[in-house]
Every structure is written in structure tokens, then in C-alpha cells.
LOMAR-292731 format. One record per residue: y, z, x of N, C-alpha, C, CB in turn. Coordinates in pm, whole numbers, plus 32768, in hexadecimal, padded with zeros to 4 digits. Glycine has a CB too. Layout:
BEGIN
    nc2    nc3    nc1   cac2   cac3   cac1    cc2    cc3    cc1   cbc2   cbc3   cbc1
      Y      Z      X      Y      Z      X      Y      Z      X      Y      Z      X
...
***
This chain:
BEGIN
    nc2    nc3    nc1   cac2   cac3   cac1    cc2    cc3    cc1   cbc2   cbc3   cbc1
   76B4   786C   764F   76EA   7866   76BD   7729   78A6   772C   7713   783B   76A8
   770B   789B   77BA   772D   78F4   77E3   77A6   7911   780C   76F0   7903   781D
   77FC   7979   7843   789C   7997   7850   788D   79B7   78D9   78EA   7A17   77ED
   7906   798E   7922   792A   7979   79B1   7959   7A2B   79C0   79BB   78E9   79D0
   791C   7A73   79F9   798F   7AEA   7A2A   79C7   7AEB   7A38   79AA   7B26   7A65
   7A28   7B79   7A17   7AB6   7B77   7A4A   7ACF   7BB9   7AAF   7B0E   7B9E   79F9
   7B15   7B65   7B02   7B31   7BA2   7B9D   7B59   7C14   7B92   7B96   7B62   7BF8
   7AF9   7C9B   7C0A   7B3E   7D10   7C09   7BB7   7D25   7C28   7B0E   7D54   7C43
   7BF1   7D8A   7BFA   7C98   7DAB   7BF4   7CB0   7E2C   7C8A   7CC9   7E0A   7B28
   7D07   7E3A   7CD7   7CFF   7E89   7D1C   7D80   7EF4   7CCD   7D04   7E4D   7DAF
   7D5E   7F55   7CAC   7DCA   7FA6   7C55   7E15   7FD6   7CBB   7D96   8021   7BF3
   7EB5   7FC9   7CB4   7F16   7FEE   7D11   7F9C   803D   7CEC   7F38   7F79   7D4A
   7FEC   803D   7D0F   809F   8078   7CD8   80D7   805D   7D4B   80C7   8130   7CAB
   80E9   7FD9   7D64   814A   7FB2   7DBC   81EB   7F74   7D89   80FE   7F4D   7E08
   8251   7F89   7DC0   82C6   7F65   7DA0   82C6   7EF8   7DD8   832A   7FB2   7DBA
   8340   7E7D   7D7C   8334   7DE9   7DB6   8374   7D9C   7D81   82C3   7DAD   7DB5
   83CB   7D4D   7D76   8425   7D03   7D43   8410   7C71   7CD1   845E   7CE6   7DBA
   843D   7C66   7C7C   83F0   7BD5   7C12   848F   7B97   7C37   83B5   7BF6   7B20
   847D   7B0E   7C6D   84DE   7AB6   7C3D   84C9   7A45   7C03   8523   7A9B   7C8C
   8522   7A47   7B87   8505   79DA   7B20   8597   79A5   7AE6   84A0   7A1A   7A9F
   8596   7938   7AE5   862F   78EA   7AA2   86B3   7914   7AEE   864F   791D   79F1
   8682   792D   7B82   8708   794D   7BD3   8721   79E2   7BAC   8794   78E4   7BA7
   86CD   7A2A   7B72   86BD   7AD0   7B7B   8671   7B2C   7BAC   86B2   7AFB   7B26
   8683   7B84   7BF3   862E   7BCB   7C3D   8629   7C5B   7BF5   865C   7BCB   7CD2
   859F   7C8B   7BE8   85A6   7CFD   7B7E   8520   7D25   7BCB   85A8   7CD9   7ABD
   856C   7DCA   7BFC   84FB   7E29   7C23   8485   7E40   7BC8   8532   7EA8   7C39
   83F2   7E43   7C0F   8398   7E44   7B9E   831B   7EBE   7C14   8358   7D72   7B5E
   82B8   7ED1   7BBC   824E   7F03   7C00   81D6   7ED1   7BEC   8245   7F78   7BF0
   818E   7EAC   7C59   8102   7E4F   7C4C   8082   7EE3   7C39   80E3   7DD0   7D0D
   8036   7ED9   7BA9   8009   7F32   7B6D   7F75   7EFB   7B91   8040   7F44   7ADC
   7F22   7EA6   7BB8   7EDF   7E64   7BD1   7EBF   7DC0   7C39   7ED9   7E74   7B74
   7E75   7DA5   7C52   7E95   7D2B   7CA6   7DEC   7D04   7CC6   7F07   7D55   7D45
   7DE5   7C68   7CBF   7D5A   7C30   7CF9   7D9E   7BBC   7D32   7CD3   7C08   7C87
   7D2D   7B63   7D5D   7D4E   7B1A   7DEF   7DB2   7A94   7D87   7C8D   7ACF   7E69
   7DA5   7A99   7D07   7DE0   7A4B   7CCE   7E5F   7A5D   7C5C   7D82   7A1A   7CAC
   7E4F   7AE1   7C2D   7E73   7AFC   7BB4   7EC6   7BC1   7BF4   7DC6   7AE9   7B2E
   7F4A   7BDE   7BB2   7F5B   7C61   7BB3   7F97   7C6F   7B27   7FAF   7C96   7C2D
   7F96   7D05   7B2D   7FF9   7D5E   7AA2   8056   7D8B   7AD9   7FBE   7DE3   7A4D
   80E2   7D63   7A81   8144   7DB8   7AD3   81A2   7E09   7A1A   81CB   7D26   7B66
   81C4   7E6F   7A58   8236   7E7E   79EF   82B6   7EA7   79FC   8216   7EC8   799E
   8324   7EAC   79A5   8372   7EA1   79D8   83FF   7E95   7942   8346   7E32   7A43
   849D   7E96   796D   84B8   7E52   78F8   84FE   7DD7   790B   84FC   7EA0   78A2
   8507   7DAE   786A   854B   7D1B   7879   84F0   7CC4   78C4   85DB   7D1D   78CA
   8454   7CD8   78A1   83DE   7C73   78C5   8416   7C11   78A1   8353   7C7B   7888
   83DA   7B7F   78CC   8409   7ADA   78A2   8379   7AEA   7840   8410   7A35   7947
   83C0   7A6F   77E8   8356   7A52   779D   82CE   79F9   77B7   838E   7A26   7744
   8263   79E6   779B   81F0   79C4   7792   8208   792C   77CA   81B5   79DF   7704
   81E3   78CA   7859   81F2   786A   783E   824F   7860   78D4   821D   7855   77AB
   82C2   78B7   78C4   832D   78B4   794D   82EA   78C5   79C6   839D   792A   7951
   8325   786D   7A0C   82E6   787F   7ABC   832E   78C1   7AF5   82DB   7807   7B22
   8319   7931   7B36   8357   797F   7B8B   8316   7974   7C2E   834F   7A0C   7B49
   8368   79D7   7C60   834F   79E1   7CDB   8333   7A87   7CFE   83C5   799C   7D25
   82AF   7AAE   7D2B   8280   7B48   7D38   82C2   7B3A   7DED   81A0   7B70   7D15
   830F   7BCD   7E02   8301   7BFF   7E7B   8306   7C72   7E9C   833F   7BD7   7EB9
   82E4   7C78   7F0B   829E   7D29   7F2C   82D1   7D32   7FD9   81A9   7D37   7F19
   834B   7D69   8009   8365   7D39   809D   8373   7CD4   80D5   8324   7D51   80DF
   830C   7CB4   8141   8306   7C22   8170   8289   7BE8   812D   82FD   7C13   8217
   8268   7C0D   809F   81E5   7BB9   807D   8241   7B78   7FE1   812B   7C36   805F
   8218   7AD2   7FBD   8249   7AAA   7F61   81FE   7A54   7EFB   82A4   7A7D   7F8D
   81CF   7A5B   7EA9   817A   79F0   7E3C   818F   79BC   7DCB   8119   7A14   7E15
   819E   7928   7DD1   81F5   7903   7D3E   816C   78FD   7CE4   8262   7850   7D3B
   819C   78FA   7C6B   8133   794A   7BDD   818B   7906   7B44   8146   7A44   7BDE
   812E   790E   7AFE   8144   790B   7A77   812A   7980   7A40   8103   78AE   7A3A
   819E   7990   79E2   8169   7A02   7952   80FC   79D0   78E9   81F7   7A24   78E2
   8084   7A17   78D0   8049   79DD   787F   8043   7A4D   77FE   7FC9   79A8   78BE
   8079   7A97   7814   8091   7B08   77AF   80E4   7B9A   77AA   801F   7B2B   779A
   811C   7BB8   775F   8171   7C23   7747   8167   7C76   76D7   81E1   7BF9   7746
   817F   7D00   76ED   8138   7D62   76AE   815B   7DE9   76D2   80B7   7D50   76C3
   81B1   7E45   767A   81F8   7EC2   7679   821E   7EC6   76FE   81AB   7F3D   764C
   8277   7EAE   773B   82D0   7EAE   77F6   824A   7E7C   7832   8314   7F7A   7859
   81E7   7E34   7817   8188   7E03   786C   8176   7D60   788D   8114   7E36   7835
   8140   7D39   78E8   8127   7CAD   78D8   80BC   7C80   796B   81CE   7C56   78D1
   8079   7BE1   791F   8034   7BEC   7946   8047   7B7F   79BA   7FE3   7BFB   78F2
   8041   7B5B   7A5A   8040   7AEB   7A7D   7FBE   7A8C   7AC0   809D   7AF8   7AC0
   7FBF   7A07   7AB0   7F61   79BB   7AFB   7FAB   7978   7B87   7F25   7947   7A94
   7F86   79A2   7BE2   7FC7   7986   7C60   7F87   78FD   7C7A   7FAF   79F9   7CD8
   7FFD   788C   7CC7   7FD9   782B   7CCD   7F98   780E   7D69   803F   77E3   7C99
   7F6F   7878   7DAB   7F45   7847   7E34   7EDB   78E9   7E3A   7FEA   7825   7EC5
   7E79   78C8   7E71   7E28   7959   7E68   7E60   79CF   7ED6   7D79   793B   7E8E
   7E6B   7A54   7EB9   7E9B   7AAD   7F0E   7E2B   7B16   7F39   7F11   7AEB   7ECF
   7E5A   7B73   7FC4   7DF4   7BD3   7FDE   7E36   7C5B   7F8E   7DD7   7BE6   808D
   7E1E   7C86   7F42   7E46   7D0A   7EF7   7E60   7D71   7F85   7DB5   7D49   7E7B
   7DEC   7D7D   7FCB   7E10   7DE2   801D   7E7C   7DBD   808D   7D98   7E12   8056
   7EA7   7D61   808B   7F3F   7D18   80E8   7FBE   7D65   8087   7F50   7C2B   80D6
   7FB6   7D4F   8014   8002   7D6A   7FC9   8034   7E1C   7FB0   7FC9   7D24   7F65
   7FE5   7E64   7FE8   7FCB   7EE4   7FE1   8020   7F06   8069   7F28   7F09   7FD8
   7FEF   7EB3   80CD   8023   7EDF   8145   809E   7EAC   813F   7FDD   7EBD   81BB
   80DC   7E2D   8107   8145   7E06   8101   8154   7D6C   8183   819C   7E94   8113
   80FA   7D58   81D6   811B   7D03   820C   809A   7C94   823F   816A   7D40   8265
   8093   7C3E   826C   8002   7BEA   8274   8001   7C36   8325   8009   7AFC   8259
   7F4B   7C1B   8345   7F36   7C2B   83CE   7F9E   7BE8   8427   7EB4   7BF9   83ED
   7FB8   7C26   84A5   8012   7BE5   8512   809A   7BD4   84D3   7FD9   7B53   8546
   80B7   7BDB   8448   813B   7BBF   841D   81C2   7C14   8484   8138   7BF3   8376
   822E   7BEE   8481   8290   7C5B   84BD   82BF   7C7D   841E   831F   7C1A   853F
   82D7   7CCE   83E2   8320   7D02   8368   8398   7CF3   8388   830B   7D8B   833C
   8409   7CEC   831D   8482   7CD5   830E   84AE   7D5E   8312   84A2   7C84   829B
   84F4   7D97   835C   8547   7E0F   8378   85F2   7E3C   834C   8540   7E0B   8402
   8606   7EBE   830E   8680   7ED8   832E   8672   7F62   837C   86DB   7ED7   82B2
   86E9   7FB0   836B   86F7   801A   83AD   8683   8083   8368   8791   8045   83A8
   868F   8082   82CE   862F   80D7   82A9   85B4   809C   82D0   8634   80F6   8221
   8577   8030   82AB   84FF   8037   82E1   84F3   8025   8375   84B5   7FE1   82A2
   8548   801D   83C1   8521   804C   845A   84F6   8102   8474   85BD   8025   84C0
   8532   8135   8409   850A   81AD   83F8   8482   81E2   83D2   8551   81CF   83B2
   847E   81A8   8360   8403   81AA   834F   836F   815E   83AB   8413   8184   82DD
   8383   8122   83C6   8345   80B9   844A   8333   813A   84C5   83D9   801A   848B
   83B4   8187   84D5   8398   81F5   8531   830E   824C   8510   8417   8254   852E
   8323   828F   84B0   82F0   82E0   846D   824E   82CD   845F   8339   82DE   83FC
   824A   8255   842B   81AA   8229   8452   8193   821F   84C7   8177   81AB   8425
   81C4   81EE   851D   81BC   81CD   85BD   818E   8269   85E7   8269   818F   8611
   81A3   82D4   85B6   81A8   8354   85E9   813A   838F   85B2   8220   839B   85D1
   8117   8361   853A   8093   8384   84E8   801F   834D   8549   808E   8334   8442
   8026   82C1   854A   7FDD   8278   8582   7FAC   82C1   8629   802C   81EF   857B
   8012   82F1   8660   7FEF   831E   86F3   7F9B   83BA   86D9   8096   8330   8760
   7F9B   8407   8664   7F78   846F   8643   7EDE   8443   85F1   7FF1   84B5   85F7
   7ED6   83E8   85CD   7E70   83DA   8557   7DD8   83F3   85B7   7E7E   8321   84FC
   7DDC   838F   8646   7D57   838B   8673   7D35   8424   86E3   7D48   82E8   86C7
   7D06   8485   867F   7CE9   84EE   86DA   7C7A   84DB   8736   7CD1   8560   8696
   7C9D   8517   87CB   7C37   8501   8839   7BD0   8543   8825   7C5C   851F   88B5
   7B75   8536   8866   7AED   853F   885F   7AFD   85E2   8886   7A8F   84CE   88C8
   7A9F   8641   889B   7AA4   86B3   88F3   7A75   8682   8988   7A42   872B   88B7
   7AD1   86C7   89E1   7AB2   8686   8A64   7A48   86C1   8A9D   7B1B   8687   8AC3
   79FD   8695   8B23   798B   86F3   8B34   79B3   877C   8B54   7930   86C5   8B9D
   792F   87BF   8B56   795D   884E   8B4D   79AF   889F   8B13   7977   8868   8B96
   79D0   885E   8A7A   7A01   88BD   8A0D   7994   890D   8A07   7A28   8881   8981
   79C7   898E   89CB   7950   89E7   897A   7941   89AD   8906   796D   8A83   895A
   78D5   89E0   88BE   78C3   89D6   8836   793C   8A22   8816   7838   8A09   87FC
   7957   8A90   87FE   79B1   8ACE   87B0   7A25   8A71   87BA   79CC   8B5E   87D9
   7A6B   8A52   8828   7AFD   8A0C   8833   7ABC   897B   8800   7B56   8A0B   88EB
   7A4A   895F   87D4   7A28   88C4   876D   7A44   88E6   86F4   7984   8883   8761
   7A1C   8968   86BD   7A1F   89A0   8636   7AB3   899B   8620   79DC   8A37   8625
   7AEB   8A0A   865D   7B89   89F0   8668   7BEA   8959   8650   7BA1   8A15   86F8
   7BB1   8916   8695   7BDA   8887   86BB   7BDC   8836   85FA   7B3E   8831   874B
   7B59   885A   85EE   7B1E   8810   856B   7B78   8857   84ED   7A5E   882F   8555
   7B72   88ED   8515   7BDF   8921   8485   7C5C   88DB   8493   7C10   89D7   847E
   7C83   88EE   8514   7D12   889A   84EE   7D37   882D   84DA   7D5D   889E   852C
   7CD8   87C8   84E5   7CCB   8760   84B9   7CE9   8765   8412   7C4B   8737   84E9
   7C6E   87C2   83EB   7C62   87BE   8366   7CE4   881E   8329   7BCA   87F1   833F
   7D44   8851   836D   7DBF   889A   8323   7E2E   8814   8327   7E01   893E   8386
   7E17   87E7   8383   7E6E   8752   83C5   7E63   86EE   8328   7DF7   86E9   847A
   7DFC   86DD   830C   7D9E   8688   829C   7DF8   86B2   8212   7CD8   86C9   8291
   7DE1   872E   81FC   7E2C   8765   8177   7EAD   8752   8191   7E17   87FF   814F
   7EFB   8784   8202   7F6D   8786   81D1   7FB1   86DF   81D6   7FB9   87F8   8222
   7F7E   867C   8205   7F8C   8601   81EE   7F71   85D7   8187   7F5F   85C5   8230
   7EFC   8608   813A   7EEB   85DC   80BF   7F4A   85F6   8049   7E7D   8604   80A3
   7F7F   868E   806B   800A   86BA   8018   8085   867B   801F   8034   8736   8038
   8084   8633   80BB   8124   85FD   80B7   810E   8575   8072   8178   85E6   8161
   806A   8548   8078   8086   84B7   801B   8091   84E1   7F9E   8011   843F   8019
   8043   8534   7F3B   8057   855C   7ECB   80F0   857A   7E83   800D   85BE   7ED3
   814D   8592   7EFE   81E0   85DC   7EDB   8230   8551   7ED9   8225   8660   7F62
   81F2   84F3   7F45   8230   8474   7F42   8213   841E   7EFC   8230   8440   7F99
   81BE   841C   7EA0   817B   83E0   7E22   81BB   83E6   7DB3   8107   8416   7E03
   81D5   846B   7D9E   8216   84B6   7D38   82B7   848E   7D23   8205   854E   7D5F
   82E8   84AF   7D9E   835E   8483   7DAB   836B   83FA   7D72   8382   848A   7E2D
   8334   838D   7DB5   8332   8318   7DD9   8325   82D9   7D15   82A6   82FD   7E60
   82C6   8313   7CCA   829B   831B   7C34   8329   834E   7BFD   820B   838E   7C10
   836C   839C   7C24   83EC   83CD   7BEF   845A   833D   7BF0   8427   8458   7C5A
   8443   8354   7C66   84D7   82CD   7CA5   84DA   826E   7C64   84D4   827A   7D3D
   843E   8227   7C45   8429   81A8   7C06   844A   81BB   7B6D   8393   8174   7C1F
   846D   8229   7B4D   8477   8225   7AA7   84F8   8207   7A8D   8453   82AE   7A56
   8566   81DD   7B14   85D4   8213   7AF2   8604   8150   7B1E   8612   82C2   7B54
   861D   80FB   7AA1   8642   806E   7AC0   86C6   807A   7B36   8674   8017   7A23
   871C   80AB   7B0E   877E   80A1   7B7F   8740   80B5   7C22   87EE   8116   7B5F
   86DC   8111   7C26   86C3   8147   7CB4   868D   80DE   7CBD   8678   81CB   7CDF
   8622   8095   7C60   85B6   802D   7CA0   861C   7FB9   7CD2   8533   7FEB   7C23
   8676   7FA5   7C84   86C9   7F1F   7CAE   8719   7F3C   7D37   873E   7EF4   7C31
   8752   7FAC   7D4B   878F   7FD0   7DE9   8756   8008   7E4C   87F0   801D   7DEE
   86EC   8018   7E27   8665   8039   7EAB   85CE   8009   7E8F   864A   80F0   7EC2
   85DE   7FAF   7E66   8575   7F62   7E60   851F   7F64   7EDE   859F   7EE4   7E3F
   8574   7F17   7F60   851D   7F3E   7FD7   84BD   7FCA   800A   8575   7F30   8031
   8541   7FFE   8002   851D   80AD   8014   84A8   80EA   7FE6   857C   8105   7FCD
   84BD   80BC   7F5C   8428   80DA   7EE3   8397   80B5   7F2A   8430   805A   7E3F
   83D9   8019   7F52   8361   7FFA   7F72   8316   800C   802A   8369   7F6D   7F3A
   837C   8057   8055   8337   809A   80F9   8310   8108   80E7   8394   80B2   817C
   833B   8158   805A   82FF   81C6   8030   8272   81C5   8002   8347   81F4   7FD7
   8252   8155   7FC1   81D3   8143   7F97   8168   810D   801D   81E1   80D8   7F1C
   818B   80E2   8052   8151   80C1   80DB   812A   8133   8144   81B5   806C   811D
   81A0   81B5   8142   8170   820D   8191   8138   8294   814E   81D4   8222   81EA
   8131   8283   8096   80C1   82B4   8065   8032   828D   8077   80D5   82AF   7FFE
   8009   8219   808F   7F99   81A3   8092   7F72   8200   812C   7FD8   80C9   8099
   7FC0   81CF   8189   7F88   8201   8217   7F5D   8296   820E   7FFD   81F2   8290
   7FD2   82EE   81D8   7FA3   8382   81EA   7F06   83A2   8192   802C   83EE   81A6
   7ED4   8362   811B   7E6F   8327   80E3   7DF2   8311   8130   7E9B   82BB   80B7
   7E31   82B9   8186   7DAF   8283   81F0   7DAB   82E9   8251   7DC4   81E6   8246
   7DFF   8319   827B   7DF3   837E   82E7   7D87   83FD   82D6   7E81   83B9   82F6
   7DA7   841E   8260   7D4D   84B0   821C   7CCC   84C3   8224   7D52   84C1   818C
   7C99   8446   821E   7BDF   844F   821C   7BC3   843D   829E   7B7D   83D0   81C0
   7C09   8408   82E8   7BED   83DF   8369   7BC7   8471   83C6   7C77   8387   83A1
   7C4E   84D2   83AE   7C65   8533   83E7   7BC5   85BF   83BD   7D0F   854E   83B2
   7BC2   859B   8342   7B5F   85EC   82ED   7ABF   85C0   8342   7B6A   85B0   822A
   7AAE   854F   8365   7A11   8510   835C   79D0   853E   83F2   7A0F   8447   8348
   7949   8541   83D4   7938   8556   8439   7906   84D1   84A2   78ED   85BD   8427
   78E4   845C   8459   78BE   83F2   84A9   7957   83AC   849F   7830   8398   846E
   79B1   83C8   84FF   7A29   837B   84F4   7A49   82FA   84D9   7A57   8383   8548
   79DA   82AB   854F   79E9   8216   8543   79DF   81C9   84CD   7995   81DF   858C
   7961   820A   8466   7936   8214   83EB   7999   8218   8393   78EB   8275   83DB
   79DD   825E   8399   7A78   8291   8351   7ACF   8221   834F   7AD0   830F   83A8
   7AE9   81EA   83EB   7B32   81A1   83EA   7B1E   811E   83AD   7B4D   81A5   844B
   7ABE   80E0   83A0   7A73   806E   837A   7A6C   8089   82EB   79E7   805C   83C2
   7A80   80E2   829D   7A95   80E6   823F   7B18   8110   81EB   7A46   810E   8236
   7B63   8105   822B   7C10   80F6   820E   7C2E   806A   81D2   7C75   8102   82A8
   7C63   8050   815E   7C7C   7FD8   8110   7CC0   7F98   8133   7C9B   7FDB   80AB
   7D3E   7FD0   818B   7DA9   7F8F   81C0   7D71   7F35   8235   7E14   7FF5   81EC
   7D7C   7EB1   8231   7D3D   7EA7   82CE   7DA0   7E9A   8319   7CDE   7E33   82F4
   7E0E   7E8B   830F   7E66   7ED8   8382   7E6C   7F41   83E4   7EAF   7EF9   835A
   7E53   7FAC   838A   7E5A   8023   839F   7DC9   801C   83E3   7E7C   8080   8321
   7D4D   8004   83A1   7CBC   7FED   83CE   7CDB   7FB5   8469   7C5E   7F73   8361
   7D16   7F23   846C   7D33   7EE7   84FC   7D5F   7F37   857A   7D9C   7E8A   84ED
   7DC4   7F9B   854A   7E3F   7FC6   85AB   7DFA   8054   85DE   7EEE   7FDE   854F
   7D75   8088   859B   7D45   8103   85B2   7CBB   80D9   85DF   7D4E   8165   8537
   7CA2   806C   85D7   7C04   8056   8628   7C1A   8001   869D   7B85   8000   85C5
   7CA1   7FC7   86A9   7CD9   7F69   8726   7CA2   7ECF   8714   7C9D   7FA9   87C8
   7C67   7E9E   8690   7C29   7E52   868E   7C60   7E0A   8635   7BC1   7E6E   868A
   7C5B   7D76   85EF   7C8A   7D3A   8588   7BE6   7D45   850C   7CCB   7C8D   85C6
   7BF5   7D6B   84BA   7BAC   7D83   8438   7BAD   7D65   83D4   7BA8   7DCD   8417
   7BFC   7CFC   83B8   7C22   7CC1   833E   7BA1   7C3C   8346   7CDE   7C8E   833E
   7B65   7C2E   82D8   7AF2   7BCF   82CC   7B05   7B81   8263   7A72   7C0C   82C0
***
């Protein structure tokens, strides 16, 4: 008897909120497919419980299908796009904001403006081009180091249930900032930047850097 292959899941580490029976729980999404997700957190609901998983402007109804050792599996009621959950917003949607989110958005906008490095102007000498490439490589390494530092801080903060409860949206914004930094680093290092932009997994960033919608 042929078995239907299990749909591949995207490994992630995303701060989110699980609503179950009127109680809101801070959780982390550990992996996700178009129809399912695995989450971890404290006091997770029992199998068979109907829940609502939310991350920034996105939400999905689901049912708990298993629970074990601080983790549980969810079967989503509707199909989702994992990349949208990484970004925390659907294409063209305006995310809900507060003062903290506005500050993060401002940082993201500044990063986007500096990410598309201009091509060497006509008449630029080979030596100047080499210096520009070297600078881009150094900037990429600095961005990588910042992303790793943010991820380490995020992991440490996410281990504290009280911090998760009080600052879940701020942690979600940090998730997105880390993902943006990870997307920019290979672009700065690439010899073919158009190709590197097309390879960015976050379609929102891919679209902004390429200047056209790229989600298919």
C-alpha cells in the first residue's frame, strides 16, 4: 500500500500567541507547513482542543492533534504560506503597529534603503570597485554578527514565560528583524545580486528589493 508522503515543513523559531478557551498563551512555532505546525510553550492544551494561532497580523484556526514534553502539533483549518508567517504579514497587508513596532519598522526601512548597493558608476577604476566589494563583504559580516547577537538574545528572552507573556509582540518583531538581516547578508556577498535577491526565502523582502511582486 502506497503511503502519501508527509508534506515538508519549514524549520523556524517564531514567537506567536495561542488562544485556547479564552486563555492566551505565548508560544514559539518550531516548524510549519501549509497545513500544520509544531509549537512549544508552557501549559499547552490537550489533543482535540480547538485553538487559534496568531503572529502579528496573521492568525489561523487549528486543532491540537498531539502533545508531548512541552510541545504540541497543530492541524490548521486553512492552508497558510509559511513565508508569510516568517514575515508576520500577508503581501500588501498593512500590519498592526504600536510605538515599538513603528520603531522596528523604521529600522527595517533604513536597512532596506542601504541594502541595494549601487553598481559602480561609469569611469570607476578597478581599484575603486575592489574597495567597494571589500566594503560590502565587511558590511555583510557586520550584519551577520548583529543577526546572531539578536537571535541569541531572542532565545534567552523566549525561555522566560513572564517575558513571553508581557512582550510577545516585541519578540515577534525581533524575529522579523533577524530574518531581514539574514536575507540581506547573502545579497551583499553575492557576485550576481539579482540572482541572490531571487533566492531570498522571505517573499516580502524579495519583492521590495526586486521592485516587483515575487510571490507565486
